[in-house]
PDB file of N, CA, C and O in Angstrom:
ATOM      1  N   UNK A   1       8.005  13.001  43.434  1.00  0.00           N
ATOM      2  CA  UNK A   1       7.963  12.106  44.390  1.00  0.00           C
ATOM      3  C   UNK A   1       8.846  12.110  45.407  1.00  0.00           C
ATOM      4  O   UNK A   1       8.366  12.212  46.535  1.00  0.00           O
ATOM      5  N   UNK A   2      10.239  12.007  45.273  1.00  0.00           N
ATOM      6  CA  UNK A   2      11.065  12.489  46.371  1.00  0.00           C
ATOM      7  C   UNK A   2      10.985  13.626  47.346  1.00  0.00           C
ATOM      8  O   UNK A   2      11.056  13.673  48.574  1.00  0.00           O
ATOM      9  N   UNK A   3      10.786  14.685  46.244  1.00  0.00           N
ATOM     10  CA  UNK A   3      10.636  15.727  46.944  1.00  0.00           C
ATOM     11  C   UNK A   3       9.162  15.901  48.001  1.00  0.00           C
ATOM     12  O   UNK A   3       9.085  16.201  49.192  1.00  0.00           O
ATOM     13  N   UNK A   4       8.135  15.586  47.031  1.00  0.00           N
ATOM     14  CA  UNK A   4       7.280  15.333  48.219  1.00  0.00           C
ATOM     15  C   UNK A   4       7.357  14.488  49.601  1.00  0.00           C
ATOM     16  O   UNK A   4       6.845  14.902  50.641  1.00  0.00           O
ATOM     17  N   UNK A   5       8.070  13.227  49.496  1.00  0.00           N
ATOM     18  CA  UNK A   5       8.398  12.501  50.707  1.00  0.00           C
ATOM     19  C   UNK A   5       9.215  13.596  51.695  1.00  0.00           C
ATOM     20  O   UNK A   5       8.874  13.790  52.862  1.00  0.00           O
ATOM     21  N   UNK A   6      10.381  14.302  51.029  1.00  0.00           N
ATOM     22  CA  UNK A   6      10.953  14.831  51.755  1.00  0.00           C
ATOM     23  C   UNK A   6      10.578  15.886  52.772  1.00  0.00           C
ATOM     24  O   UNK A   6      11.065  16.098  53.883  1.00  0.00           O
ATOM     25  N   UNK A   7       9.275  16.696  51.920  1.00  0.00           N
ATOM     26  CA  UNK A   7       8.635  17.804  52.433  1.00  0.00           C
ATOM     27  C   UNK A   7       7.748  17.474  53.304  1.00  0.00           C
ATOM     28  O   UNK A   7       7.324  18.238  54.172  1.00  0.00           O
ATOM     29  N   UNK A   8       7.369  16.206  53.124  1.00  0.00           N
ATOM     30  CA  UNK A   8       6.333  15.550  54.141  1.00  0.00           C
ATOM     31  C   UNK A   8       7.048  15.203  55.470  1.00  0.00           C
ATOM     32  O   UNK A   8       6.580  15.466  56.578  1.00  0.00           O
ATOM     33  N   UNK A   9       8.219  14.593  55.249  1.00  0.00           N
ATOM     34  CA  UNK A   9       8.942  14.173  56.876  1.00  0.00           C
ATOM     35  C   UNK A   9       9.475  15.341  57.362  1.00  0.00           C
ATOM     36  O   UNK A   9       9.386  15.489  58.581  1.00  0.00           O
ATOM     37  N   UNK A  10      10.073  16.318  56.645  1.00  0.00           N
ATOM     38  CA  UNK A  10      10.449  17.729  57.409  1.00  0.00           C
ATOM     39  C   UNK A  10       8.862  18.527  58.139  1.00  0.00           C
ATOM     40  O   UNK A  10       9.040  19.271  59.104  1.00  0.00           O
ATOM     41  N   UNK A  11       7.680  18.357  57.723  1.00  0.00           N
ATOM     42  CA  UNK A  11       6.717  19.110  58.135  1.00  0.00           C
ATOM     43  C   UNK A  11       6.379  18.042  59.531  1.00  0.00           C
ATOM     44  O   UNK A  11       6.002  18.426  60.638  1.00  0.00           O
ATOM     45  N   UNK A  12       6.551  17.097  59.248  1.00  0.00           N
ATOM     46  CA  UNK A  12       6.292  16.333  60.556  1.00  0.00           C
ATOM     47  C   UNK A  12       7.425  16.262  61.570  1.00  0.00           C
ATOM     48  O   UNK A  12       7.160  16.172  62.769  1.00  0.00           O
ATOM     49  N   UNK A  13       8.770  16.303  61.097  1.00  0.00           N
ATOM     50  CA  UNK A  13       9.711  16.747  62.289  1.00  0.00           C
ATOM     51  C   UNK A  13       9.234  18.065  62.725  1.00  0.00           C
ATOM     52  O   UNK A  13       9.100  18.178  63.943  1.00  0.00           O
ATOM     53  N   UNK A  14       8.924  19.171  61.944  1.00  0.00           N
ATOM     54  CA  UNK A  14       9.121  20.339  62.558  1.00  0.00           C
ATOM     55  C   UNK A  14       7.942  20.612  63.776  1.00  0.00           C
ATOM     56  O   UNK A  14       8.098  21.286  64.794  1.00  0.00           O
ATOM     57  N   UNK A  15       6.352  19.654  63.218  1.00  0.00           N
ATOM     58  CA  UNK A  15       5.262  19.609  64.197  1.00  0.00           C
ATOM     59  C   UNK A  15       5.766  18.862  65.367  1.00  0.00           C
ATOM     60  O   UNK A  15       5.979  19.555  66.362  1.00  0.00           O
ATOM     61  N   UNK A  16       5.963  17.813  65.445  1.00  0.00           N
ATOM     62  CA  UNK A  16       6.697  16.881  66.316  1.00  0.00           C
ATOM     63  C   UNK A  16       7.676  18.017  67.383  1.00  0.00           C
ATOM     64  O   UNK A  16       7.444  18.175  68.581  1.00  0.00           O
ATOM     65  N   UNK A  17       8.671  18.645  66.683  1.00  0.00           N
ATOM     66  CA  UNK A  17       9.293  19.396  67.801  1.00  0.00           C
ATOM     67  C   UNK A  17       8.735  20.531  68.434  1.00  0.00           C
ATOM     68  O   UNK A  17       9.284  21.061  69.400  1.00  0.00           O
ATOM     69  N   UNK A  18       7.783  20.893  67.994  1.00  0.00           N
ATOM     70  CA  UNK A  18       6.957  22.081  68.033  1.00  0.00           C
ATOM     71  C   UNK A  18       6.319  21.614  69.566  1.00  0.00           C
ATOM     72  O   UNK A  18       6.500  22.063  70.698  1.00  0.00           O
ATOM     73  N   UNK A  19       5.512  20.530  69.048  1.00  0.00           N
ATOM     74  CA  UNK A  19       4.551  19.991  70.168  1.00  0.00           C
ATOM     75  C   UNK A  19       5.473  19.471  71.322  1.00  0.00           C
ATOM     76  O   UNK A  19       4.974  19.556  72.444  1.00  0.00           O
ATOM     77  N   UNK A  20       6.867  18.892  71.226  1.00  0.00           N
ATOM     78  CA  UNK A  20       7.213  18.638  72.194  1.00  0.00           C
ATOM     79  C   UNK A  20       7.669  19.926  73.082  1.00  0.00           C
ATOM     80  O   UNK A  20       7.759  19.880  74.309  1.00  0.00           O
ATOM     81  N   UNK A  21       7.947  21.090  72.290  1.00  0.00           N
ATOM     82  CA  UNK A  21       8.814  22.216  73.152  1.00  0.00           C
ATOM     83  C   UNK A  21       7.356  22.805  73.673  1.00  0.00           C
ATOM     84  O   UNK A  21       7.449  23.497  74.687  1.00  0.00           O
ATOM     85  N   UNK A  22       6.084  22.643  73.157  1.00  0.00           N
ATOM     86  CA  UNK A  22       5.023  23.389  73.870  1.00  0.00           C
ATOM     87  C   UNK A  22       4.865  22.359  75.250  1.00  0.00           C
ATOM     88  O   UNK A  22       4.479  22.895  76.289  1.00  0.00           O
ATOM     89  N   UNK A  23       5.085  21.273  75.256  1.00  0.00           N
ATOM     90  CA  UNK A  23       4.646  20.435  76.239  1.00  0.00           C
ATOM     91  C   UNK A  23       5.625  20.642  77.526  1.00  0.00           C
ATOM     92  O   UNK A  23       5.267  20.540  78.699  1.00  0.00           O
ATOM     93  N   UNK A  24       6.666  20.892  77.157  1.00  0.00           N
ATOM     94  CA  UNK A  24       7.864  21.071  77.968  1.00  0.00           C
ATOM     95  C   UNK A  24       7.660  22.427  78.934  1.00  0.00           C
ATOM     96  O   UNK A  24       7.812  22.394  80.155  1.00  0.00           O
ATOM     97  N   UNK A  25       7.301  23.587  78.199  1.00  0.00           N
ATOM     98  CA  UNK A  25       7.048  24.769  78.369  1.00  0.00           C
ATOM     99  C   UNK A  25       6.032  25.003  79.364  1.00  0.00           C
ATOM    100  O   UNK A  25       6.235  25.735  80.333  1.00  0.00           O
ATOM    101  N   UNK A  26       4.710  24.271  79.108  1.00  0.00           N
ATOM    102  CA  UNK A  26       3.826  23.916  79.935  1.00  0.00           C
ATOM    103  C   UNK A  26       3.459  23.380  80.927  1.00  0.00           C
ATOM    104  O   UNK A  26       2.419  23.422  81.584  1.00  0.00           O
ATOM    105  N   UNK A  27       4.797  22.625  81.044  1.00  0.00           N
ATOM    106  CA  UNK A  27       4.919  21.954  82.296  1.00  0.00           C
ATOM    107  C   UNK A  27       5.957  22.933  83.283  1.00  0.00           C
ATOM    108  O   UNK A  27       6.005  22.777  84.503  1.00  0.00           O
ATOM    109  N   UNK A  28       6.657  23.814  82.652  1.00  0.00           N
ATOM    110  CA  UNK A  28       7.231  24.518  83.659  1.00  0.00           C
ATOM    111  C   UNK A  28       6.322  25.481  84.317  1.00  0.00           C
ATOM    112  O   UNK A  28       5.518  26.074  83.597  1.00  0.00           O
ATOM    113  N   UNK A  29       6.346  25.817  86.120  1.00  0.00           N
ATOM    114  CA  UNK A  29       5.831  26.188  86.866  1.00  0.00           C
ATOM    115  C   UNK A  29       6.541  27.538  87.222  1.00  0.00           C
ATOM    116  O   UNK A  29       7.666  27.444  87.713  1.00  0.00           O
ATOM    117  N   UNK A  30       5.957  28.894  87.011  1.00  0.00           N
ATOM    118  CA  UNK A  30       6.455  30.044  87.053  1.00  0.00           C
ATOM    119  C   UNK A  30       5.981  30.456  88.554  1.00  0.00           C
ATOM    120  O   UNK A  30       4.813  30.616  88.909  1.00  0.00           O
ATOM    121  N   UNK A  31       7.023  30.578  89.269  1.00  0.00           N
ATOM    122  CA  UNK A  31       6.823  31.423  91.046  1.00  0.00           C
ATOM    123  C   UNK A  31       6.733  33.151  90.926  1.00  0.00           C
ATOM    124  O   UNK A  31       7.845  33.661  90.790  1.00  0.00           O
ATOM    125  N   UNK A  32       5.638  34.072  90.955  1.00  0.00           N
ATOM    126  CA  UNK A  32       5.955  35.016  90.930  1.00  0.00           C
ATOM    127  C   UNK A  32       6.814  35.750  92.319  1.00  0.00           C
ATOM    128  O   UNK A  32       7.404  36.828  92.246  1.00  0.00           O
ATOM    129  N   UNK A  33       6.726  34.941  93.491  1.00  0.00           N
ATOM    130  CA  UNK A  33       7.710  35.272  94.168  1.00  0.00           C
ATOM    131  C   UNK A  33       9.169  34.310  94.039  1.00  0.00           C
ATOM    132  O   UNK A  33       9.373  33.102  94.151  1.00  0.00           O
ATOM    133  N   UNK A  34      10.048  35.484  93.750  1.00  0.00           N
ATOM    134  CA  UNK A  34      11.436  35.403  93.476  1.00  0.00           C
ATOM    135  C   UNK A  34      12.027  34.413  94.585  1.00  0.00           C
ATOM    136  O   UNK A  34      12.465  33.312  94.250  1.00  0.00           O
ATOM    137  N   UNK A  35      12.026  34.853  95.958  1.00  0.00           N
ATOM    138  CA  UNK A  35      12.742  33.941  97.052  1.00  0.00           C
ATOM    139  C   UNK A  35      11.804  32.949  97.547  1.00  0.00           C
ATOM    140  O   UNK A  35      12.315  32.416  98.532  1.00  0.00           O
ATOM    141  N   UNK A  36      10.502  32.402  97.265  1.00  0.00           N
ATOM    142  CA  UNK A  36       9.902  31.049  97.393  1.00  0.00           C
ATOM    143  C   UNK A  36      10.316  30.472  96.152  1.00  0.00           C
ATOM    144  O   UNK A  36      10.285  29.244  96.236  1.00  0.00           O
ATOM    145  N   UNK A  37      10.797  30.995  94.724  1.00  0.00           N
ATOM    146  CA  UNK A  37      10.999  30.119  94.088  1.00  0.00           C
ATOM    147  C   UNK A  37      12.878  29.562  94.159  1.00  0.00           C
ATOM    148  O   UNK A  37      13.373  28.519  93.732  1.00  0.00           O
ATOM    149  N   UNK A  38      13.387  30.460  94.699  1.00  0.00           N
ATOM    150  CA  UNK A  38      14.765  30.056  95.105  1.00  0.00           C
ATOM    151  C   UNK A  38      15.062  28.933  96.101  1.00  0.00           C
ATOM    152  O   UNK A  38      16.048  28.216  95.930  1.00  0.00           O
ATOM    153  N   UNK A  39      14.066  28.727  97.347  1.00  0.00           N
ATOM    154  CA  UNK A  39      13.687  28.155  98.446  1.00  0.00           C
ATOM    155  C   UNK A  39      13.501  26.541  97.628  1.00  0.00           C
ATOM    156  O   UNK A  39      14.168  25.520  97.796  1.00  0.00           O
ATOM    157  N   UNK A  40      12.481  26.761  96.827  1.00  0.00           N
ATOM    158  CA  UNK A  40      12.276  25.462  96.154  1.00  0.00           C
ATOM    159  C   UNK A  40      13.243  24.778  95.241  1.00  0.00           C
ATOM    160  O   UNK A  40      13.271  23.573  94.988  1.00  0.00           O
ATOM    161  N   UNK A  41      13.986  25.660  94.807  1.00  0.00           N
ATOM    162  CA  UNK A  41      15.203  25.125  93.566  1.00  0.00           C
ATOM    163  C   UNK A  41      16.429  24.595  95.025  1.00  0.00           C
ATOM    164  O   UNK A  41      16.925  23.469  95.079  1.00  0.00           O
ATOM    165  N   UNK A  42      16.603  25.321  95.700  1.00  0.00           N
ATOM    166  CA  UNK A  42      17.374  24.524  96.799  1.00  0.00           C
ATOM    167  C   UNK A  42      17.086  23.164  97.287  1.00  0.00           C
ATOM    168  O   UNK A  42      17.816  22.179  97.177  1.00  0.00           O
ATOM    169  N   UNK A  43      15.859  23.243  97.871  1.00  0.00           N
ATOM    170  CA  UNK A  43      15.412  21.961  98.546  1.00  0.00           C
ATOM    171  C   UNK A  43      15.151  20.845  97.352  1.00  0.00           C
ATOM    172  O   UNK A  43      15.238  19.627  97.501  1.00  0.00           O
ATOM    173  N   UNK A  44      14.769  21.628  95.987  1.00  0.00           N
ATOM    174  CA  UNK A  44      14.946  20.157  95.174  1.00  0.00           C
ATOM    175  C   UNK A  44      16.152  19.727  94.574  1.00  0.00           C
ATOM    176  O   UNK A  44      16.286  18.730  93.864  1.00  0.00           O
ATOM    177  N   UNK A  45      17.299  20.804  95.008  1.00  0.00           N
ATOM    178  CA  UNK A  45      18.385  20.227  94.443  1.00  0.00           C
ATOM    179  C   UNK A  45      18.902  21.263  93.000  1.00  0.00           C
ATOM    180  O   UNK A  45      19.962  21.173  92.380  1.00  0.00           O
ATOM    181  N   UNK A  46      17.977  22.038  92.807  1.00  0.00           N
ATOM    182  CA  UNK A  46      17.886  22.709  91.195  1.00  0.00           C
ATOM    183  C   UNK A  46      19.033  23.659  91.237  1.00  0.00           C
ATOM    184  O   UNK A  46      19.414  24.149  92.300  1.00  0.00           O
ATOM    185  N   UNK A  47      19.625  23.940  90.003  1.00  0.00           N
ATOM    186  CA  UNK A  47      20.168  25.264  90.107  1.00  0.00           C
ATOM    187  C   UNK A  47      19.720  26.504  90.411  1.00  0.00           C
ATOM    188  O   UNK A  47      18.674  26.469  91.060  1.00  0.00           O
ATOM    189  N   UNK A  48      20.162  27.666  90.160  1.00  0.00           N
ATOM    190  CA  UNK A  48      19.524  28.827  90.551  1.00  0.00           C
ATOM    191  C   UNK A  48      18.938  29.325  89.615  1.00  0.00           C
ATOM    192  O   UNK A  48      18.138  30.236  89.825  1.00  0.00           O
ATOM    193  N   UNK A  49      19.257  28.714  87.947  1.00  0.00           N
ATOM    194  CA  UNK A  49      18.225  29.212  86.902  1.00  0.00           C
ATOM    195  C   UNK A  49      17.193  27.874  86.405  1.00  0.00           C
ATOM    196  O   UNK A  49      16.262  28.035  85.615  1.00  0.00           O
ATOM    197  N   UNK A  50      17.458  26.898  86.861  1.00  0.00           N
ATOM    198  CA  UNK A  50      17.083  25.644  86.241  1.00  0.00           C
ATOM    199  C   UNK A  50      15.217  25.680  86.436  1.00  0.00           C
ATOM    200  O   UNK A  50      14.630  25.553  87.511  1.00  0.00           O
ATOM    201  N   UNK A  51      14.729  25.837  85.411  1.00  0.00           N
ATOM    202  CA  UNK A  51      13.286  25.674  85.477  1.00  0.00           C
ATOM    203  C   UNK A  51      12.643  24.750  86.741  1.00  0.00           C
ATOM    204  O   UNK A  51      13.384  23.830  87.089  1.00  0.00           O
ATOM    205  N   UNK A  52      11.504  24.855  87.395  1.00  0.00           N
ATOM    206  CA  UNK A  52      10.861  24.275  88.116  1.00  0.00           C
ATOM    207  C   UNK A  52       9.613  23.606  87.534  1.00  0.00           C
ATOM    208  O   UNK A  52       8.625  24.260  87.202  1.00  0.00           O
ATOM    209  N   UNK A  53       9.680  22.564  87.447  1.00  0.00           N
ATOM    210  CA  UNK A  53       8.495  21.509  86.623  1.00  0.00           C
ATOM    211  C   UNK A  53       7.579  21.207  87.596  1.00  0.00           C
ATOM    212  O   UNK A  53       7.749  21.003  88.798  1.00  0.00           O
ATOM    213  N   UNK A  54       6.578  21.204  86.920  1.00  0.00           N
ATOM    214  CA  UNK A  54       5.017  20.231  87.481  1.00  0.00           C
ATOM    215  C   UNK A  54       5.782  18.794  88.172  1.00  0.00           C
ATOM    216  O   UNK A  54       5.614  18.673  89.386  1.00  0.00           O
ATOM    217  N   UNK A  55       6.267  18.153  87.760  1.00  0.00           N
ATOM    218  CA  UNK A  55       6.802  16.808  87.966  1.00  0.00           C
ATOM    219  C   UNK A  55       7.692  16.808  89.148  1.00  0.00           C
ATOM    220  O   UNK A  55       7.677  15.943  90.024  1.00  0.00           O
ATOM    221  N   UNK A  56       8.665  18.101  89.100  1.00  0.00           N
ATOM    222  CA  UNK A  56       9.626  18.544  90.421  1.00  0.00           C
ATOM    223  C   UNK A  56       8.613  18.570  91.723  1.00  0.00           C
ATOM    224  O   UNK A  56       8.790  17.993  92.796  1.00  0.00           O
ATOM    225  N   UNK A  57       7.529  19.379  91.338  1.00  0.00           N
ATOM    226  CA  UNK A  57       6.902  19.696  92.334  1.00  0.00           C
ATOM    227  C   UNK A  57       5.925  18.614  93.102  1.00  0.00           C
ATOM    228  O   UNK A  57       5.505  18.820  94.240  1.00  0.00           O
ATOM    229  N   UNK A  58       5.604  17.380  92.299  1.00  0.00           N
ATOM    230  CA  UNK A  58       4.717  16.468  92.536  1.00  0.00           C
ATOM    231  C   UNK A  58       5.732  15.431  92.994  1.00  0.00           C
ATOM    232  O   UNK A  58       5.208  14.588  93.723  1.00  0.00           O
ATOM    233  N   UNK A  59       6.716  15.291  92.833  1.00  0.00           N
ATOM    234  CA  UNK A  59       7.768  14.374  93.171  1.00  0.00           C
ATOM    235  C   UNK A  59       7.455  13.901  94.734  1.00  0.00           C
ATOM    236  O   UNK A  59       7.356  14.760  95.611  1.00  0.00           O
ATOM    237  N   UNK A  60       7.325  12.671  94.995  1.00  0.00           N
ATOM    238  CA  UNK A  60       6.583  11.939  96.013  1.00  0.00           C
ATOM    239  C   UNK A  60       7.615  12.313  97.213  1.00  0.00           C
ATOM    240  O   UNK A  60       7.207  11.966  98.321  1.00  0.00           O
ATOM    241  N   UNK A  61       9.109  13.078  97.182  1.00  0.00           N
ATOM    242  CA  UNK A  61       9.943  13.217  97.633  1.00  0.00           C
ATOM    243  C   UNK A  61      10.073  14.541  98.316  1.00  0.00           C
ATOM    244  O   UNK A  61      10.914  14.931  99.126  1.00  0.00           O
ATOM    245  N   UNK A  62       9.130  15.082  97.840  1.00  0.00           N
ATOM    246  CA  UNK A  62       8.975  16.647  98.083  1.00  0.00           C
ATOM    247  C   UNK A  62       7.908  16.955  98.748  1.00  0.00           C
ATOM    248  O   UNK A  62       6.963  17.595  98.288  1.00  0.00           O
ATOM    249  N   UNK A  63       8.024  16.388 100.201  1.00  0.00           N
ATOM    250  CA  UNK A  63       6.597  16.512 101.236  1.00  0.00           C
ATOM    251  C   UNK A  63       6.832  17.773 102.141  1.00  0.00           C
ATOM    252  O   UNK A  63       5.865  18.186 102.781  1.00  0.00           O
ATOM    253  N   UNK A  64       7.793  18.285 102.224  1.00  0.00           N
ATOM    254  CA  UNK A  64       7.913  19.540 102.950  1.00  0.00           C
ATOM    255  C   UNK A  64       8.789  20.671 102.561  1.00  0.00           C
ATOM    256  O   UNK A  64       9.706  20.554 101.748  1.00  0.00           O
ATOM    257  N   UNK A  65       8.512  21.637 103.098  1.00  0.00           N
ATOM    258  CA  UNK A  65       9.213  23.010 102.800  1.00  0.00           C
ATOM    259  C   UNK A  65       9.502  24.029 104.284  1.00  0.00           C
ATOM    260  O   UNK A  65       8.733  23.971 105.244  1.00  0.00           O
ATOM    261  N   UNK A  66      10.451  24.729 104.265  1.00  0.00           N
ATOM    262  CA  UNK A  66      10.566  25.302 105.224  1.00  0.00           C
ATOM    263  C   UNK A  66      11.372  26.602 104.232  1.00  0.00           C
ATOM    264  O   UNK A  66      12.312  26.592 103.437  1.00  0.00           O
ATOM    265  N   UNK A  67      10.410  27.711 104.787  1.00  0.00           N
ATOM    266  CA  UNK A  67      10.777  29.086 103.704  1.00  0.00           C
ATOM    267  C   UNK A  67      10.430  30.142 105.135  1.00  0.00           C
ATOM    268  O   UNK A  67       9.388  30.776 105.303  1.00  0.00           O
ATOM    269  N   UNK A  68      11.732  30.099 106.144  1.00  0.00           N
ATOM    270  CA  UNK A  68      11.814  31.019 107.117  1.00  0.00           C
ATOM    271  C   UNK A  68      12.523  32.342 106.974  1.00  0.00           C
ATOM    272  O   UNK A  68      13.687  32.306 106.576  1.00  0.00           O
ATOM    273  N   UNK A  69      11.934  33.576 107.265  1.00  0.00           N
ATOM    274  CA  UNK A  69      12.473  34.914 107.156  1.00  0.00           C
ATOM    275  C   UNK A  69      13.347  34.796 105.719  1.00  0.00           C
ATOM    276  O   UNK A  69      14.536  35.051 105.527  1.00  0.00           O
ATOM    277  N   UNK A  70      12.250  34.283 104.718  1.00  0.00           N
ATOM    278  CA  UNK A  70      12.717  35.053 103.560  1.00  0.00           C
ATOM    279  C   UNK A  70      11.827  36.104 102.772  1.00  0.00           C
ATOM    280  O   UNK A  70      11.921  36.193 101.548  1.00  0.00           O
ATOM    281  N   UNK A  71      11.098  36.769 103.390  1.00  0.00           N
ATOM    282  CA  UNK A  71      10.297  37.545 102.761  1.00  0.00           C
ATOM    283  C   UNK A  71       9.166  37.226 102.125  1.00  0.00           C
ATOM    284  O   UNK A  71       8.422  38.179 101.894  1.00  0.00           O
ATOM    285  N   UNK A  72       8.686  35.785 101.643  1.00  0.00           N
ATOM    286  CA  UNK A  72       7.891  35.320 101.121  1.00  0.00           C
ATOM    287  C   UNK A  72       6.569  36.293 101.330  1.00  0.00           C
ATOM    288  O   UNK A  72       6.257  36.762 102.425  1.00  0.00           O
ATOM    289  N   UNK A  73       5.775  36.539  99.984  1.00  0.00           N
ATOM    290  CA  UNK A  73       4.655  37.217 100.196  1.00  0.00           C
ATOM    291  C   UNK A  73       3.652  36.723  99.030  1.00  0.00           C
ATOM    292  O   UNK A  73       2.585  37.302  98.828  1.00  0.00           O
ATOM    293  N   UNK A  74       4.052  35.676  98.325  1.00  0.00           N
ATOM    294  CA  UNK A  74       3.109  34.886  97.517  1.00  0.00           C
ATOM    295  C   UNK A  74       3.655  33.390  97.277  1.00  0.00           C
ATOM    296  O   UNK A  74       4.758  33.012  96.879  1.00  0.00           O
ATOM    297  N   UNK A  75       2.332  32.557  97.711  1.00  0.00           N
ATOM    298  CA  UNK A  75       2.792  31.506  97.404  1.00  0.00           C
ATOM    299  C   UNK A  75       2.285  30.645  96.050  1.00  0.00           C
ATOM    300  O   UNK A  75       2.486  29.455  95.809  1.00  0.00           O
ATOM    301  N   UNK A  76       1.685  31.472  95.383  1.00  0.00           N
ATOM    302  CA  UNK A  76       1.104  31.019  93.843  1.00  0.00           C
ATOM    303  C   UNK A  76       2.123  30.184  93.512  1.00  0.00           C
ATOM    304  O   UNK A  76       3.173  30.421  94.109  1.00  0.00           O
ATOM    305  N   UNK A  77       2.134  29.355  92.808  1.00  0.00           N
ATOM    306  CA  UNK A  77       2.898  28.028  92.057  1.00  0.00           C
ATOM    307  C   UNK A  77       2.957  27.203  93.267  1.00  0.00           C
ATOM    308  O   UNK A  77       4.039  26.675  93.010  1.00  0.00           O
ATOM    309  N   UNK A  78       2.635  26.716  94.334  1.00  0.00           N
ATOM    310  CA  UNK A  78       2.403  25.835  95.193  1.00  0.00           C
ATOM    311  C   UNK A  78       1.491  24.711  94.958  1.00  0.00           C
ATOM    312  O   UNK A  78       1.544  23.553  95.373  1.00  0.00           O
ATOM    313  N   UNK A  79       0.628  25.315  94.188  1.00  0.00           N
ATOM    314  CA  UNK A  79      -0.612  24.159  94.243  1.00  0.00           C
ATOM    315  C   UNK A  79       0.004  23.075  93.351  1.00  0.00           C
ATOM    316  O   UNK A  79      -0.648  22.032  93.329  1.00  0.00           O
ATOM    317  N   UNK A  80       1.230  23.100  92.537  1.00  0.00           N
ATOM    318  CA  UNK A  80       1.415  22.289  91.755  1.00  0.00           C
ATOM    319  C   UNK A  80       2.110  21.153  92.813  1.00  0.00           C
ATOM    320  O   UNK A  80       2.306  20.045  92.312  1.00  0.00           O
ATOM    321  N   UNK A  81       2.432  21.307  93.997  1.00  0.00           N
ATOM    322  CA  UNK A  81       3.027  20.867  94.750  1.00  0.00           C
ATOM    323  C   UNK A  81       2.178  19.443  95.582  1.00  0.00           C
ATOM    324  O   UNK A  81       1.968  19.291  96.786  1.00  0.00           O
ATOM    325  N   UNK A  82       1.877  18.683  94.603  1.00  0.00           N
ATOM    326  CA  UNK A  82       0.599  17.552  95.137  1.00  0.00           C
ATOM    327  C   UNK A  82       1.300  16.852  96.323  1.00  0.00           C
ATOM    328  O   UNK A  82       0.505  16.356  97.122  1.00  0.00           O
ATOM    329  N   UNK A  83       2.583  16.702  96.611  1.00  0.00           N
ATOM    330  CA  UNK A  83       2.863  15.787  97.532  1.00  0.00           C
ATOM    331  C   UNK A  83       3.405  16.432  99.072  1.00  0.00           C
ATOM    332  O   UNK A  83       3.779  15.837 100.082  1.00  0.00           O
ATOM    333  N   UNK A  84       3.274  17.919  98.774  1.00  0.00           N
ATOM    334  CA  UNK A  84       3.594  18.601 100.086  1.00  0.00           C
ATOM    335  C   UNK A  84       2.703  18.438 100.978  1.00  0.00           C
ATOM    336  O   UNK A  84       1.543  18.798 100.779  1.00  0.00           O
ATOM    337  N   UNK A  85       3.231  17.673 102.497  1.00  0.00           N
ATOM    338  CA  UNK A  85       2.407  17.815 103.334  1.00  0.00           C
ATOM    339  C   UNK A  85       2.742  18.880 104.306  1.00  0.00           C
ATOM    340  O   UNK A  85       1.807  19.127 105.068  1.00  0.00           O
ATOM    341  N   UNK A  86       3.721  19.518 104.477  1.00  0.00           N
ATOM    342  CA  UNK A  86       4.062  20.523 105.554  1.00  0.00           C
ATOM    343  C   UNK A  86       4.732  21.550 104.980  1.00  0.00           C
ATOM    344  O   UNK A  86       5.696  21.434 104.223  1.00  0.00           O
ATOM    345  N   UNK A  87       4.116  22.762 105.414  1.00  0.00           N
ATOM    346  CA  UNK A  87       4.803  24.116 104.279  1.00  0.00           C
ATOM    347  C   UNK A  87       5.220  25.119 105.838  1.00  0.00           C
ATOM    348  O   UNK A  87       4.319  25.507 106.581  1.00  0.00           O
ATOM    349  N   UNK A  88       6.330  25.340 106.047  1.00  0.00           N
ATOM    350  CA  UNK A  88       6.495  26.027 107.230  1.00  0.00           C
ATOM    351  C   UNK A  88       7.279  27.565 106.503  1.00  0.00           C
ATOM    352  O   UNK A  88       8.378  27.712 105.967  1.00  0.00           O
ATOM    353  N   UNK A  89       5.958  28.718 106.827  1.00  0.00           N
ATOM    354  CA  UNK A  89       6.402  30.064 106.281  1.00  0.00           C
ATOM    355  C   UNK A  89       6.362  30.862 107.655  1.00  0.00           C
ATOM    356  O   UNK A  89       5.323  31.420 108.007  1.00  0.00           O
ATOM    357  N   UNK A  90       7.256  30.892 108.247  1.00  0.00           N
ATOM    358  CA  UNK A  90       7.227  31.658 109.417  1.00  0.00           C
ATOM    359  C   UNK A  90       8.280  32.914 109.193  1.00  0.00           C
ATOM    360  O   UNK A  90       9.358  32.880 108.600  1.00  0.00           O
ATOM    361  N   UNK A  91       7.584  34.135 109.906  1.00  0.00           N
ATOM    362  CA  UNK A  91       8.142  35.573 109.562  1.00  0.00           C
ATOM    363  C   UNK A  91       8.402  35.950 108.450  1.00  0.00           C
ATOM    364  O   UNK A  91       9.479  36.512 108.256  1.00  0.00           O
ATOM    365  N   UNK A  92       7.328  35.712 107.213  1.00  0.00           N
ATOM    366  CA  UNK A  92       7.451  36.351 105.693  1.00  0.00           C
ATOM    367  C   UNK A  92       6.355  37.190 105.624  1.00  0.00           C
ATOM    368  O   UNK A  92       5.159  36.986 105.415  1.00  0.00           O
ATOM    369  N   UNK A  93       7.045  38.221 105.855  1.00  0.00           N
ATOM    370  CA  UNK A  93       6.039  39.267 105.931  1.00  0.00           C
ATOM    371  C   UNK A  93       6.836  39.862 104.643  1.00  0.00           C
ATOM    372  O   UNK A  93       8.026  39.732 104.355  1.00  0.00           O
ATOM    373  N   UNK A  94       5.813  40.546 103.972  1.00  0.00           N
ATOM    374  CA  UNK A  94       5.992  41.402 102.642  1.00  0.00           C
ATOM    375  C   UNK A  94       6.559  42.818 103.226  1.00  0.00           C
ATOM    376  O   UNK A  94       5.752  43.693 103.540  1.00  0.00           O
ATOM    377  N   UNK A  95       8.009  43.029 103.369  1.00  0.00           N
ATOM    378  CA  UNK A  95       8.811  44.417 103.466  1.00  0.00           C
ATOM    379  C   UNK A  95       8.981  45.392 102.630  1.00  0.00           C
ATOM    380  O   UNK A  95       9.656  46.371 102.951  1.00  0.00           O
TER     381      UNK A  95
END
């Protein structure tokens, strides 16, 4: 009986951790353009290797982003920036 209870508890913990990890990974936004990702990390005050999450992008303080002269060619990922009102992309040609 004790072994079955311990096994059931261990199984529950493993599935709970797996579910939590999947949720965290699913909330991470990947930006194909490294220059755009770097600019967003700076604007959000994140470290250069910190993941950018959907929650970061939806933050009500993230209303503007200026990315000028950074050779940004792809803005994929910004669809999660639901509070973003102003996006400035001046002289961002794919060179």
